[in-house]
N, C-alpha and C positions, 0 to 999 in steps of 0.2 A: 504494500500500500504506500510506503514511503517513496518508492521509486516512481509510482504513478503520480503521486502528488508533486514530486520533484519535476518530472517531465512536463506535466501540464502547468505547473507553477512557472517554469522557465519559458514555456511557449506562450502562455497567456497572462504573464505577470501584470497585475493591475497597473494601468497607465502606460504599458509598453505595447501591448497588442490587444485588440478587442477579441472577444470570444467569436468563434466561427458561427456562421448561420448555416442552416441546412442547405446543402448543395455547394457550399464554398470549398475550394481546395485547401487542404491542410498545408501548413508550412513544412518545409523540409526538416527532418530530424533523423537521427539514427539511434538504434537500440541493438542490444545483443540478443540473438535468437537462442533457442533452447540448447543449442550446441556451442554457444559462446562465440558465434560468428557475428561480426558487425553487419547489420542490414540497414541501408539508408532508404528512406521513403522515396527520394527522388529517383532511385534506381528502379522503382516499381510503378512509376507513373503509367497510367493507361491500363493497369491491371487491377482487378478487384482484390482487396486484401482485408483481412480481419486481424485486429489487434486483440490479443487475448491475454489478459493479465491475471495471474493467480500466484499465490505464495508457493514457494518451492517446498516440497515435502520435507517434513521434520525440521523446519526452521521457524524461529519465532516471527511473529508478525502476521 
């Protein structure tokens, strides 16, 4: 949950960027996938994607 708050806090920090409206393109960002590989949103433009956040098994949070 902290990672999700951090990501969206950085993307949409009050006064820096307005929240997206339905249908607007998301700003470019990157995250690590489940295998630890860095994936950049810009590399996936034009494709349908799903961001799925969940806590890793047996970890606090």
